[in-house]
Each structure stands twice: as structure tokens, then as C-alpha cells.
C-alpha positions as CSV (number, residue, x, y, z in Angstrom):
1,M,26.5,7.5,11.1
2,A,29.1,8.6,8.5
3,E,28.5,7.2,5.0
4,T,30.8,4.7,3.4
5,W,32.0,4.8,-0.2
6,T,33.2,2.5,-2.9
7,L,36.0,3.7,-5.3
8,E,36.0,1.6,-8.5
9,L,39.2,1.8,-10.6
10,G,38.7,0.7,-14.2
11,A,39.3,2.6,-17.4
12,D,38.1,5.6,-15.4
13,V,37.3,6.2,-11.7
14,V,33.8,5.9,-10.3
15,L,33.0,6.8,-6.7
16,R,29.8,5.2,-5.4
17,R,27.7,5.9,-2.3
18,A,26.6,3.1,0.0
19,S,23.4,2.9,-2.0
20,G,25.4,2.1,-5.1
21,I,24.6,5.4,-6.8
22,A,27.6,6.9,-8.6
23,V,28.7,10.4,-7.7
24,D,28.3,12.6,-10.8
25,G,30.2,15.8,-11.7
26,L,33.7,15.0,-10.4
27,P,36.2,16.8,-12.6
28,Q,38.8,14.6,-14.3
29,K,41.7,15.9,-12.2
30,A,39.7,15.2,-9.0
31,R,39.1,11.6,-10.2
32,A,42.8,11.3,-11.1
33,A,43.8,12.5,-7.6
34,L,41.5,9.8,-6.0
35,A,43.0,7.2,-8.3
36,V,46.5,8.0,-7.2
37,L,45.6,8.0,-3.5
38,A,43.8,4.7,-4.0
39,L,46.7,3.0,-5.8
40,L,49.2,4.1,-3.2
41,D,46.9,3.3,-0.2
42,P,47.7,3.0,2.7
43,E,50.8,5.2,2.2
44,P,50.1,9.0,2.3
45,V,51.2,11.0,-0.7
46,S,52.8,14.4,-0.4
47,R,50.8,17.4,-1.7
48,R,53.9,18.4,-3.7
49,R,54.2,15.0,-5.3
50,L,50.6,14.7,-6.2
51,G,50.7,18.1,-7.8
52,E,53.7,17.0,-9.9
53,I,51.8,13.9,-11.0
54,L,48.7,15.6,-12.1
55,W,50.1,18.9,-13.5
56,P,53.6,18.0,-14.7
57,S,54.2,21.2,-16.7
58,S,52.8,23.7,-14.2
59,S,54.9,25.8,-11.8
60,P,55.1,24.5,-8.2
61,E,52.9,27.3,-7.0
62,Q,50.2,26.7,-9.6
63,R,50.2,22.9,-8.9
64,L,49.3,23.6,-5.3
65,V,46.5,26.0,-6.3
66,S,45.1,23.5,-8.8
67,L,45.3,20.7,-6.2
68,R,43.4,22.7,-3.7
69,Q,40.7,23.3,-6.3
70,A,40.5,19.6,-7.2
71,L,40.1,18.7,-3.5
72,A,37.5,21.3,-3.0
73,S,35.5,19.9,-5.9
74,V,35.5,16.5,-4.3
75,R,34.1,17.9,-1.0
76,K,31.5,19.9,-2.9
77,Q,30.2,17.0,-4.9
78,L,30.0,14.9,-1.7
79,G,28.1,17.5,0.2
80,G,30.9,18.1,2.6
81,E,31.6,14.5,3.3
82,A,35.2,13.6,3.9
83,V,36.8,10.7,2.0
84,I,40.4,12.1,2.1
85,V,42.6,12.6,5.2
86,A,44.4,15.9,4.6
87,S,47.3,17.2,6.6
88,R,49.3,20.3,5.8
89,T,51.8,18.3,3.7
90,S,50.2,15.0,2.7
91,L,47.0,13.3,1.6
92,S,45.5,9.8,1.9
93,L,42.1,8.1,1.7
94,E,39.9,7.7,4.8
95,P,40.7,4.0,5.7
96,E,37.4,3.4,7.5
97,R,35.1,5.0,4.9
98,V,36.5,4.1,1.5
99,R,36.6,0.7,0.0
100,V,38.8,0.5,-3.2
101,I,38.1,-1.9,-6.0
102,P,41.4,-2.2,-7.9
103,P,41.6,-2.1,-11.7
104,E,41.7,-5.3,-13.8
105,S,44.8,-5.9,-15.8
106,G,43.1,-5.0,-19.1
107,A,41.7,-1.6,-18.1
108,V,44.2,0.2,-15.9
109,L,42.9,3.8,-15.9
110,N,43.1,4.3,-19.6
111,R,41.1,7.5,-19.3
112,F,44.2,9.2,-17.8
113,T,47.1,10.1,-20.0
114,E,49.5,11.9,-17.6
115,P,53.0,10.4,-17.8
116,W,52.7,8.8,-14.3
117,F,49.6,6.9,-15.4
118,V,51.4,5.7,-18.6
119,L,54.2,4.5,-16.4
120,L,51.6,2.8,-14.2
121,R,50.3,0.8,-17.1
122,S,53.8,-0.3,-17.9
123,S,55.0,-1.0,-14.3
124,R,52.9,-0.5,-11.2
125,S,55.8,-1.0,-8.9
126,A,57.9,1.6,-10.8
127,A,54.9,4.1,-10.7
128,R,54.5,3.5,-7.0
129,Q,58.2,4.1,-6.3
130,V,58.2,7.3,-8.4
131,A,55.1,8.6,-6.5
132,L,56.3,7.8,-3.0
133,R,60.0,8.7,-3.4
134,G,59.7,11.8,-5.5
135,G,61.8,12.6,-8.5
136,G,60.3,15.8,-10.1
137,S,58.9,15.0,-13.5
138,E,60.9,11.8,-13.9
139,E,57.8,9.8,-14.8
140,E,57.6,11.5,-18.2
141,G,61.1,10.3,-19.1
142,E,60.3,6.9,-17.6
143,A,57.2,6.6,-19.7
144,V,59.0,7.6,-22.9
145,R,61.9,5.3,-22.2
146,S,59.5,2.4,-21.4
147,L,57.7,2.9,-24.7
148,T,61.1,3.2,-26.6
149,N,62.2,-0.1,-25.1
150,L,58.9,-1.7,-25.9
151,L,59.0,-0.5,-29.4
152,H,62.6,-1.8,-29.9
153,W,61.5,-5.3,-28.7
154,T,58.3,-5.3,-30.6
155,V,59.9,-4.3,-33.9
156,Q,62.4,-7.1,-33.5
157,H,60.0,-9.8,-32.5
158,Q,56.4,-8.8,-33.5
159,A,56.9,-6.0,-36.0
160,D,53.3,-5.7,-37.1
161,N,52.1,-5.1,-33.5
162,A,54.2,-2.0,-33.3
163,F,51.8,0.0,-35.4
164,G,49.1,-0.3,-32.8
165,L,51.5,0.8,-30.1
166,I,52.4,3.9,-32.0
167,Y,48.8,4.7,-32.8
168,H,47.4,4.2,-29.2
169,A,50.4,6.0,-27.6
170,L,50.9,8.6,-30.3
171,D,51.6,11.5,-27.9
172,L,54.4,9.5,-26.2
173,A,55.7,8.0,-29.4
174,T,56.2,11.4,-30.9
175,S,58.0,12.4,-27.8
176,I,60.8,10.0,-28.4
177,P,63.9,12.0,-29.4
178,G,64.2,12.0,-33.2
179,S,67.7,10.4,-33.2
180,E,66.2,7.4,-31.3
181,A,62.9,7.3,-33.1
182,L,64.2,7.4,-36.7
183,P,66.1,4.0,-36.6
184,I,63.1,2.4,-34.8
185,A,60.8,3.7,-37.5
186,E,63.1,2.6,-40.4
187,E,63.5,-0.9,-38.9
188,L,59.8,-1.2,-38.4
189,L,59.0,-0.3,-42.0
190,R,61.7,-2.9,-43.2
191,R,60.4,-5.7,-41.0
192,S,56.6,-5.3,-41.1
193,S,54.1,-6.4,-43.6
194,P,53.9,-4.0,-46.6
195,S,50.1,-4.5,-46.7
196,H,49.4,-4.0,-43.0
197,P,46.4,-1.7,-42.6
198,M,48.1,0.5,-40.0
199,R,51.4,0.8,-41.8
200,G,50.7,4.4,-42.5
201,W,51.1,5.2,-38.8
202,G,54.7,3.8,-39.0
203,S,55.5,6.2,-41.8
204,F,53.9,9.0,-39.9
205,F,56.1,8.1,-36.9
206,K,59.1,8.2,-39.3
207,A,58.1,11.6,-40.6
208,I,57.9,13.0,-37.1
209,A,61.4,11.7,-36.3
210,L,62.8,13.2,-39.5
211,F,61.4,16.6,-38.5
212,F,63.1,16.4,-35.1
213,T,66.4,15.5,-36.6
214,N,66.3,18.7,-38.7
215,E,65.5,16.9,-41.9
216,T,62.7,19.3,-42.6
217,E,62.3,18.7,-46.3
218,A,62.5,15.0,-46.0
219,S,59.9,15.2,-43.2
220,R,57.6,17.3,-45.4
221,D,57.9,14.9,-48.3
222,E,57.2,11.9,-46.0
223,F,54.1,13.5,-44.5
224,H,53.0,14.3,-48.1
225,R,53.2,10.7,-49.1
226,V,51.4,9.5,-46.0
227,R,48.7,12.1,-46.5
228,L,48.0,11.1,-50.2
229,A,48.0,7.4,-49.3
230,A,45.7,7.9,-46.4
231,A,43.3,9.9,-48.5
232,S,43.2,7.2,-51.2
233,Q,42.4,4.6,-48.5
234,G,39.7,6.7,-46.9
235,N,41.6,7.0,-43.6
236,S,40.6,10.6,-42.8
237,E,42.2,10.6,-39.4
238,L,45.7,9.8,-40.7
239,M,45.2,12.1,-43.6
240,V,44.4,15.1,-41.4
241,M,47.2,14.3,-38.9
242,S,49.7,14.1,-41.7
243,A,48.3,17.3,-43.3
244,F,48.7,19.1,-40.0
245,H,52.4,18.2,-39.8
246,E,53.0,18.6,-43.5
247,A,51.6,22.2,-43.2
248,G,53.6,22.6,-40.0
249,A,56.8,21.8,-41.8
250,I,55.9,24.1,-44.7
251,L,54.8,27.2,-42.7
252,P,58.3,28.1,-41.3
253,M,59.7,27.9,-44.8
254,G,57.3,30.7,-45.9
255,D,54.9,28.9,-48.3
256,L,51.8,29.9,-46.3
257,A,49.4,29.5,-49.3
258,T,50.4,25.8,-49.9
259,A,50.0,25.0,-46.2
260,Q,46.5,26.6,-46.2
261,A,45.5,24.7,-49.4
262,I,46.6,21.4,-47.9
263,L,44.4,21.8,-44.8
264,E,41.5,23.3,-46.7
265,H,41.5,20.3,-49.1
266,C,41.2,18.0,-46.0
267,Q,38.3,20.1,-44.8
268,T,36.2,19.1,-47.9
269,L,36.4,15.4,-46.8
270,K,34.5,16.2,-43.5
271,P,37.0,14.6,-41.0
272,S,34.7,15.2,-38.1
273,R,33.0,12.0,-39.0
274,S,36.1,10.1,-38.0
275,R,37.9,10.2,-34.6
276,P,37.5,13.6,-33.0
277,R,41.2,14.4,-32.9
278,A,41.1,14.7,-36.7
279,A,38.6,17.5,-36.6
280,I,40.4,19.1,-33.7
281,R,43.8,19.1,-35.6
282,L,42.1,20.6,-38.7
283,D,40.8,23.6,-36.8
284,H,44.1,23.8,-34.9
285,G,46.1,23.7,-38.2
286,L,44.0,26.4,-39.9
287,G,44.4,28.5,-36.8
288,L,48.1,28.2,-37.0
289,V,48.0,29.2,-40.7
290,A,46.0,32.3,-39.8
291,A,48.5,33.2,-37.1
292,C,51.4,32.8,-39.4
293,Q,49.6,35.1,-41.9
294,G,49.2,37.7,-39.1
295,D,45.4,37.3,-38.9
296,Y,45.3,36.8,-35.1
297,K,41.5,37.3,-34.6
298,K,40.8,34.5,-37.1
299,A,43.6,32.4,-35.5
300,F,42.2,32.7,-32.0
301,A,38.7,31.9,-33.1
302,R,39.8,28.7,-34.9
303,M,42.0,27.6,-32.0
304,K,39.3,28.3,-29.5
305,Q,37.0,26.1,-31.5
306,A,39.6,23.4,-31.5
307,G,40.2,23.7,-27.8
308,D,36.5,23.6,-27.0
309,T,36.0,20.5,-29.1
310,A,39.0,18.8,-27.4
311,R,37.6,19.6,-23.9
312,M,34.1,18.4,-24.9
313,R,35.4,15.1,-26.4
314,G,37.9,14.4,-23.6
315,E,40.9,14.7,-26.0
316,R,43.3,16.1,-23.4
317,Y,46.5,15.8,-25.4
318,E,44.8,17.7,-28.2
319,Q,43.5,20.3,-25.8
320,A,47.0,20.8,-24.3
321,Y,48.5,21.0,-27.8
322,V,46.2,23.7,-29.1
323,C,46.0,25.7,-25.9
324,V,49.7,26.0,-25.5
325,N,50.2,27.1,-29.1
326,C,47.4,29.6,-28.7
327,A,49.0,30.9,-25.4
328,W,52.3,31.4,-27.1
329,I,50.9,33.1,-30.2
330,A,48.7,35.4,-28.1
331,A,51.5,36.3,-25.6
332,S,54.0,36.9,-28.4
333,V,51.8,39.6,-30.0
334,G,50.8,41.3,-26.8
335,E,47.5,39.6,-26.1
336,Q,48.1,39.1,-22.4
337,E,44.6,38.1,-21.4
338,I,44.2,35.4,-24.0
339,G,47.8,34.2,-23.3
340,H,47.2,33.8,-19.6
341,Q,43.8,32.2,-20.2
342,E,45.0,29.7,-22.7
343,L,48.1,28.8,-20.6
344,W,45.8,28.1,-17.7
345,R,43.8,25.8,-19.9
346,F,46.9,24.1,-21.1
347,E,48.1,23.5,-17.5
348,E,44.7,21.9,-16.7
349,A,45.0,19.6,-19.7
350,D,48.7,19.0,-20.2
351,T,49.8,15.4,-20.2
352,G,53.4,16.3,-20.0
353,G,54.1,13.8,-22.8
354,S,56.1,15.9,-25.2
355,Y,59.2,18.2,-25.0
356,R,57.5,20.3,-27.7
357,F,55.1,21.3,-25.0
358,E,58.0,22.1,-22.7
359,F,59.4,24.6,-25.2
360,T,56.1,26.1,-26.3
361,S,54.9,26.7,-22.8
362,Q,58.3,28.3,-22.0
363,L,58.0,30.6,-25.0
364,A,54.5,31.6,-23.8
365,R,55.8,32.3,-20.3
366,I,58.7,34.4,-21.6
367,H,56.3,36.7,-23.4
368,L,53.8,36.7,-20.5
369,H,56.6,37.7,-18.2
370,C,57.4,40.6,-20.5
371,G,53.7,41.6,-20.7
372,D,53.6,41.5,-16.9
373,N,56.6,43.8,-16.8
374,D,59.0,41.2,-15.4
375,P,61.5,40.8,-18.3
376,M,64.3,39.5,-15.9
377,A,62.2,36.4,-15.2
378,G,61.6,35.9,-18.9
379,A,65.3,36.3,-19.7
380,S,66.2,33.7,-17.1
381,L,63.7,31.2,-18.4
382,G,64.8,31.9,-22.0
383,E,68.5,31.3,-21.3
384,A,67.7,27.9,-19.8
385,A,65.5,27.0,-22.8
386,I,68.3,28.0,-25.2
387,V,70.7,25.5,-23.6
388,R,68.0,22.8,-23.9
389,A,67.4,23.6,-27.6
390,Q,71.1,23.5,-28.3
391,T,71.4,20.1,-26.5
392,L,68.7,18.7,-28.8
393,N,70.1,20.5,-31.9
394,L,66.6,22.0,-32.5
395,Y,67.7,25.1,-34.6
396,G,64.2,26.4,-35.3
397,L,63.1,26.2,-31.6
398,E,66.4,27.9,-30.6
399,A,65.6,30.7,-33.0
400,Y,62.1,31.2,-31.5
401,V,63.6,31.3,-28.0
402,R,66.3,33.7,-28.9
403,E,63.8,36.1,-30.6
404,S,61.7,35.9,-27.5
405,V,64.6,36.6,-25.2
406,A,65.5,39.6,-27.3
407,R,62.2,41.2,-26.2
408,C,63.3,40.7,-22.5
409,Y,66.7,42.4,-23.2
410,R,65.0,45.3,-25.0
411,M,62.8,45.9,-22.0
412,L,65.9,45.7,-19.8
413,D,67.4,48.5,-21.9
414,D,70.2,46.2,-23.3
415,M,69.7,46.8,-27.0
416,E,73.1,45.4,-27.8
417,K,72.2,42.1,-26.3
418,A,68.7,42.1,-27.9
419,R,70.2,42.6,-31.4
420,E,72.8,39.9,-30.7
421,E,70.0,37.4,-29.8
422,V,68.2,38.3,-33.1
423,R,71.4,37.9,-35.1
424,I,72.1,34.4,-33.7
425,A,68.4,33.5,-34.2
426,Q,68.8,34.4,-37.9
427,E,71.8,32.0,-38.1
428,C,69.6,29.3,-36.5
429,R,66.9,30.0,-39.0
430,A,69.3,29.6,-41.9
431,K,70.4,26.2,-40.5
432,A,66.8,25.1,-40.3
433,G,65.9,26.6,-43.7
434,W,63.2,28.9,-42.2
435,A,62.0,32.2,-43.7
436,I,60.6,35.3,-42.0
437,I,56.8,35.1,-42.2
438,P,54.3,37.8,-41.1
439,W,54.0,36.5,-37.5
440,D,57.8,36.3,-37.2
441,Q,58.0,40.0,-38.3
442,D,55.3,41.0,-35.8
443,R,57.2,39.3,-33.0
444,L,60.5,40.9,-34.0
445,N,58.9,44.3,-34.1
446,L,57.6,43.8,-30.6
447,A,60.9,42.5,-29.5
448,L,63.1,45.3,-30.9
449,E,60.7,48.2,-31.0
450,G,58.2,47.5,-28.3
451,R,55.2,47.7,-30.6
452,L,53.4,46.0,-33.4
453,P,53.2,47.6,-36.9
């Protein structure tokens, strides 16, 4: 007789045998797939849609490959037993063999941070509609819009509670466009209690918004104030997160020594004793500094350490962040193997919760296309990214994209177009107040001359 199973949906997903013993070893994406199928039961879910939910930033082809791997891992852990009805185009749970215990209202799959699950926690009916009726990656925008609306209301009616929202949904909060986030942050800081213990996260939110409205110096100064205040209060997590972004604002301006000193000072306070993402961000930041200095071996070692810690601690947003940056850096200096490997790790972890990931993953792919001798594909991807950067008035990102596209045109033997892209990129850099640092120079040499110094 075929075995029956119980699928428990709480903060995470637990699959139990008839004996009550939990099945160990199911990868997170496999558990996420089971959760989606359970929540939408008895309706089948298209393979394409499930791939979009679980791997929002991957290509359609890669999504299907990753989905097949996740389904295979379920079969393997169950010893070949089938709990999923699989057709060529859709998937559903075996109705006679799986009993679903739905989540309680207070613990709706908090372990999963993909945008669809964030939307689910805001509105189950909206999440169900998105999953069954399609819509590409609309759930990311829906999740960000839901949080934006919730922050607006909370700031107006319960301002002190908004700090917790920002802290616990930091990846989505920092994905709100700067032009929308800045007035929310300023109103929050006006209305809230000056002595609230989490007030620093509101200032951090404001500093992020300033950065994405091209107020780089104001952003740097705000991060600096938040970092010093957090250090004096013993809040090492906020201190390191602010230091990471303060250094990130300084690096493109060319002051690499100051950026390094900020992060190394934080290192002396042993942030690994606080929440794991502080230690991860510290290694991540020091890796970025090394890359900007042109020390790529040191950069990759630091960022690998950060990525490994993120995977071990289940910090998937941090894993996505460090892996996509590492993929871009590696691909942009001709390290194809590292670039492909880190992009794959990013796609496995990516929450889809930030348009910064959208640009950085595109920058990595542009260079990987060049390294794979397909510059036409890289140029096509780059031209679309340029339009997106212009729409958002992100001058620095536009410069990065144009410099990357220049490499494509050089490989296509169109040096006039390549030089024109570099010229426009220089204008964008001037608007952003960015200098040329060693990593920039290496990328430009590869773009225009086809080699590193």
C-alpha cells in the first residue's frame, strides 16, 4: 500500500511520513515548491509559473532546469515515492496521498523571502491570483507596493511601529524607489519618538533613499551619523550595515583608503556576535574594497567567505547580494569560471527583492556573454538596461552599463560605438560625482583593448 504523507506549513515546511517522522534533507527550493503547490491545492500550477515564483531573476530556461532539480531532490529524499502529480506543463500534489496542514496566521512561511511569499503574507488571495493567472515577475512589484502602502499608513497612524516593518523587511524596504522612500522616511522621523530604540533603522532607510535619488554626499553623511550612533549604543548590526553602505557611497568617489578604514574599524568590534548578516556584510564590504583596489584574488576570497556564511546561516538575501556582486566583478575582469559559478549561486538564492540585483545580474551577464564570445547578446541586454537606468535617473548604474556595453561593441569591431559609450559613461560619472578607480580602469582596458594591464 502506498504511503501517506502530512505536509505541515508553518514558518517553514515539514513533510512527515505516516509514522510522524519528518523527512530530512529537503533543499529549501524543494520545500518552497511543495509550499506553493499546497497553498494552491487543488489547482495545478504551471511549471513556467512555479519557476517564476521560485527563481524570479533567472532566465526562463534556467528556471525549468532548477525546477527539475528541485523535483528530483524531492523524489530522491522520499526514496522514489511520488507526492507530486507531474504533467508536461503543470504540477500539483497527489490528492489521495498528501494531507496539508495550513499555516497559522502568525507564522505564514516566514522562512521564505521570495517576493511571492512576501505578497502571500500580505494577501493570500492576491498571491493565489498571481500564481494561477501568471504575470511574469509581478509579485515583486506587488510586494514592494504593498510594503510602501503599509509604511505610508503606519507612519501616519502608528509611526513607532514602522521601524519594525523596515527592520524585518529590509530587503523590500530598500527596494522602494528612492523618490517614494525619501518622503516616507522623512515623515517617519518627524512623527516618531526621538528615543525609540529602533529609530536608527529609520535613519538608515532615509540614507538608502538619498543614495537612490543621486544625493550621494548626503547619503554618505547620513550613513556616517547612523554608524557612529549605532556604535555608541552597542548596536553592531546597524553599525556594520551603515558602514557597508557608507563605504559603498565612498568607493565610487575614489577614497578607497577611507572606505577600507571604516570597515576595518567595525571589524575590531567583532560583529559576528550579533545577527549573522552583520558579519556577512563586513566580509562582503571588505571584498568590495579589495576589488575596487584591483586585488581580485583577495576580493574573491573575502566574498566567498561571506557567501558561504550566508548559505550556512540561511541568510538568502545576503547570499544573493554577495554572489551577484562577485559574479559581476569576476566576469568584468575576465574570470569566466568564477563569474558563472557565482551567478548560478545567486540564481539559487535570489529573492528578487531589489532592482539593484536586476542591474547587477544584468551587468554580470553582459560580461559573461562577452567571455562566451556572444557580444551581440550582451549588447542587446545592455541597451535594455541603459533605458531602465535612465528611467530611474541612476547615473552611476548607467555608467557601469555603458562601459560594459562598450566591451560588446569592441568585440563586434565597432570601435566608434564603443568609444561613444565610454564617452557618455564619463558624463554619467560626472553627474554622479564618481571617479575612476583601479577596478574601473581594468574594466575599461578590457572593454577598449581586449586585455587587462
